[in-house]
C-alpha positions in Angstrom: -16.1 -0.1 18.0 -18.1 1.8 15.4 -17.4 0.6 11.9 -15.2 3.4 10.4 -16.1 5.1 7.2 -14.0 3.6 4.3 -12.9 6.1 1.7 -10.2 5.3 -0.9 -8.6 6.6 -4.0 -9.3 5.3 -7.4 -13.0 6.3 -7.7 -13.1 7.2 -11.4 -16.7 6.0 -11.7 -17.8 8.3 -8.9 -15.8 11.2 -10.3 -17.3 10.7 -13.8 -20.8 10.9 -12.2 -19.9 14.4 -10.9 -17.6 15.9 -13.5 -18.4 13.8 -16.6 -16.1 12.5 -19.3 -15.3 9.0 -20.4 -13.0 6.8 -18.4 -10.3 7.2 -21.0 -10.4 10.9 -20.5 -9.3 10.7 -16.8 -5.8 10.9 -15.3 -6.1 9.1 -12.0 -3.7 10.7 -9.4 -5.8 9.7 -6.4 -3.8 6.5 -5.6 -0.2 5.9 -4.7 0.5 3.4 -7.5 3.7 3.6 -9.5 2.7 5.0 -12.9 5.6 3.2 -14.6 5.2 -0.4 -13.4 7.5 -3.3 -13.5 7.3 -4.7 -17.1 5.3 -7.9 -17.3 7.0 -10.9 -18.8 5.6 -13.6 -21.1 4.6 -16.6 -19.0 4.5 -20.3 -19.9 1.0 -21.5 -20.7 1.0 -24.0 -17.9 1.1 -21.1 -15.3 -2.4 -20.2 -16.5 -3.8 -23.7 -16.8 -2.6 -25.5 -13.7 -3.0 -25.0 -10.0 0.0 -23.2 -8.4 2.3 -25.8 -7.0 4.7 -25.8 -4.0 7.7 -25.0 -6.3 6.0 -21.9 -7.6 5.2 -20.7 -4.1 8.7 -21.6 -2.8 10.4 -19.6 -5.7 8.4 -16.5 -4.8 9.0 -16.8 -1.1 12.7 -17.4 -1.6 12.9 -14.3 -3.8 11.0 -12.4 -1.2 13.4 -13.4 1.6 16.3 -12.2 -0.4 14.9 -9.0 -1.7 13.4 -7.8 1.6 16.1 -9.3 3.8 13.5 -11.2 5.9 15.0 -12.8 9.0 15.5 -16.6 8.6 13.5 -17.4 11.7 10.4 -15.4 10.5 7.7 -17.3 8.7 6.6 -16.0 5.3 3.3 -16.3 3.5 2.2 -15.2 0.0 -1.2 -13.5 0.1 -3.7 -12.3 -2.6 -2.9 -8.6 -1.9 -2.3 -7.0 1.5 -5.9 -6.1 1.8 -6.8 -9.8 2.1 -4.4 -10.1 4.9 -5.5 -6.9 6.6 -9.1 -8.2 6.6 -8.2 -11.5 8.4 -5.4 -10.5 10.8 -7.8 -9.3 13.6 -9.3 -12.8 13.7 -5.9 -14.2 14.8 -6.3 -13.0 18.4 -9.1 -12.5 20.9 -10.8 -9.1 20.5 -9.4 -6.4 22.8 -8.2 -2.9 22.3 -6.2 -2.0 19.2 -4.0 1.1 18.9 -3.9 2.5 15.3 -2.3 6.0 15.2 -4.4 8.2 13.0 -4.7 9.4 10.3 -3.8 6.3 8.4 -5.0 3.7 5.9 -8.5 3.1 7.1 -8.9 -0.6 6.2 -7.0 -1.5 9.4 -9.5 0.1 11.7 -12.4 -1.3 9.7 -11.0 -4.8 9.8 -10.5 -4.7 13.6 -13.9 -3.2 14.1 -15.5 -6.0 12.1 -13.9 -8.6 14.5 -15.2 -6.8 17.6 -12.1 -4.9 18.6 -12.2 -1.5 20.4 -10.1 1.4 19.1 -7.9 2.9 21.8 -4.4 3.3 23.2 -4.5 2.5 26.9 -4.0 -1.1 27.6 -3.9 -2.0 23.9 -3.4 -5.7 23.1 -2.8 -5.0 19.4 -1.0 -2.2 17.5 -1.0 -1.3 13.8 1.7 0.9 12.3 1.8 1.9 8.6 5.4 2.6 7.8 5.7 4.9 5.9 2.3 6.2 6.8 -0.4 6.9 4.3 -1.2 9.7 3.7 1.5 11.8 5.5 4.6 9.6 5.0 5.4 9.5 8.7 8.1 6.9 9.6 8.1 4.9 12.8 11.7 4.0 13.7 10.6 3.4 17.3 7.2 1.7 16.6 5.5 0.4 19.8 5.1 -3.3 20.6 1.9 -5.1 21.6 1.1 -8.8 22.0 -0.2 -8.5 18.3 1.9 -5.9 16.3 1.1 -5.3 12.6 3.6 -3.3 10.6 2.2 -2.4 7.2 5.1 -1.7 4.8 3.1 -1.3 1.6 5.2 1.8 0.7 8.5 0.8 2.3 10.1 -0.3 -0.9 10.7 3.4 -1.5 13.1 3.5 1.4 14.4 -0.1 2.0 17.2 1.1 4.4 14.4 2.3 6.8 12.4 -0.9 6.7 11.4 -2.5 10.0 11.3 -6.0 8.5 13.9 -7.2 11.0 11.2 -7.1 13.6 9.4 -9.9 11.8 11.4 -12.3 14.0 9.7 -11.0 17.1 6.9 -13.0 18.7 3.4 -11.6 17.9 4.7 -9.4 15.0 3.5 -9.4 11.4 5.1 -7.3 8.6 3.1 -6.7 5.4 4.6 -6.2 1.9 2.7 -5.1 -1.3 3.1 -5.3 -5.0 0.4 -2.8 -5.8 2.4 0.4 -4.9 6.1 0.5 -5.7 5.9 -2.2 -8.3 2.8 -0.6 -9.8 1.0 -4.0 -10.2 -2.2 -3.3 -8.1 -4.3 -5.6 -10.3 -2.0 -8.6 -9.7 -3.4 -8.8 -6.1 -0.1 -10.1 -4.6 1.4 -9.4 -1.2 3.5 -11.0 1.5 3.2 -11.5 5.3 6.4 -12.2 7.3 6.4 -12.8 11.0 5.4 -15.0 14.0 5.3 -18.6 12.9 2.1 -19.4 14.8 0.3 -16.3 13.6 1.4 -16.8 10.0 0.2 -20.4 10.2 -3.2 -19.4 11.4 -3.5 -16.8 8.7 -2.6 -19.4 6.0 -5.4 -21.6 7.3 -7.9 -18.7 7.1 -6.9 -18.0 3.5 -7.1 -21.6 2.4 -5.3 -23.5 -0.4 -4.2 -21.8 -3.6 -4.9 -18.3 -2.2 -2.4 -16.8 -4.7 -2.6 -17.5 -8.4 0.2 -19.1 -10.3 0.7 -16.1 -12.6 1.0 -13.8 -9.6 3.6 -16.1 -8.0 5.6 -16.3 -11.2 5.5 -12.5 -11.8 6.3 -11.7 -8.2 9.4 -14.0 -8.2 10.8 -12.4 -11.4 10.1 -8.9 -10.2 11.8 -9.4 -6.9 14.9 -10.7 -8.7 15.1 -7.5 -10.8 17.0 -5.3 -8.4 18.3 -3.1 -11.2 14.8 -2.1 -12.1 14.0 -1.4 -8.4 17.1 0.8 -8.0 16.2 2.8 -11.1 12.6 3.1 -10.1 13.5 4.6 -6.7 15.8 7.2 -8.4 13.1 8.2 -10.9 10.3 8.4 -8.3 12.4 10.6 -6.1 12.9 13.0 -9.0 9.3 12.9 -9.9 8.2 13.6 -6.4 10.4 16.7 -6.3 9.0 17.7 -9.7 5.5 17.5 -8.4 6.4 19.7 -5.4 7.7 22.3 -7.8 4.5 22.3 -9.7 2.4 22.9 -6.6 4.7 25.4 -4.9 2.9 28.6 -4.2 -0.5 27.0 -4.6 -0.5 24.8 -1.4 1.9 23.9 1.3 3.7 20.5 1.5 2.2 18.4 4.2 4.2 15.2 3.8 3.9 12.1 1.7 6.2 9.6 0.0 7.9 9.5 -3.4 4.7 7.8 -4.7 2.2 10.5 -3.5 2.5 14.0 -2.2 0.3 15.5 0.6 -0.5 19.2 0.3 -2.2 21.5 2.8 -4.2 24.7 2.2 -7.6 26.2 2.7 -8.0 26.1 -1.1 -7.5 22.3 -1.2 -11.2 21.6 -2.1 -11.2 24.2 -4.8 -8.0 22.8 -6.2 -9.4 19.3 -6.2 -12.4 20.5 -8.1 -10.3 22.5 -10.6 -8.2 19.5 -11.4 -11.3 17.3 -11.7 -12.8 19.6 -14.2 -9.7 19.0 -16.2 -10.3 15.2 -15.7 -7.5 14.8 -13.2 -8.6 13.0 -10.1 -6.8 13.7 -6.8 -7.7 12.6 -3.3 -9.3 14.7 -0.6 -10.2 13.5 2.9 -13.5 13.7 4.8 -11.6 14.2 8.1 -9.7 17.3 7.0 -10.9 19.5 4.1 -7.5 21.3 4.0 -5.6 18.3 2.7 -5.2 17.1 -0.9 -3.1 14.0 -1.9 -1.7 13.8 -5.4 -0.1 10.8 -6.9 2.5 10.8 -9.7 1.4 10.9 -13.3 2.9 8.9 -16.2 5.3 10.9 -18.4 2.5 12.0 -20.8 0.4 13.3 -17.9 2.8 16.0 -16.6 1.8 18.6 -19.1 -1.9 18.0 -18.2 -1.2 18.7 -14.6 0.8 21.8 -15.3 -1.9 23.1 -17.6 -4.7 22.5 -15.1 -2.7 24.3 -12.4 
């Protein structure tokens, strides 16, 4: 399997090299991170100065089980961001053929390739589903099964009623959850894996002890208990996604997305990306389709900039 090209949003440094400006000048809409994150609390000093203990981890995992309705017979593991789990999951089974419906988040294919897997569909011994999919927002209510099935729900907090987390109880299945998207805490590097007891145990061994910091565990536990914030965030993000669609109407066609990012289609997508970048607004374009542009949601002060640039 050829190592896939890895392209991501968030490349302000590269954008500055092309279009100039200081970092503070830029409005980064190239990612799917909530621009109004969960508010960080004050933490006790000992959270920063001691190794995270079992009680801290248990408090986070208990909160995760409640918030995400994880089946009681599924194992759970705190991880230092879903990317850390994605990079190690292919090592949990002998290399074979992995089915990863494209286009999707490219770190999955890159991670399987690095472990000697072959990308394909026929006779696949592993399957990866991103639900909702990035970048088109596709949902997989009838996601296929394989001996190793990975369901990446990094954006599923936007639509919890459609989550496939109940499948975490199935043998060979792993479900991934993220704090970097809906919660807006990408720098926290916190995620969760729920699923097959044996697979989760092997993943824990690969990550080693104290994989997740004490502050991350404490913040994660408190955030997951704040269901009122989560409900309000879903409502606001739905309104903002519709607001973005109205801004772009008549310029490009809607091609999908989620309530954290919108995917638009049109022959003018490269020119639109360039026009916005000249106004120091970074969006996402894709090397595999020049007619697509993905736009994240701005903070409240950024809406007028987007409208002026358009």
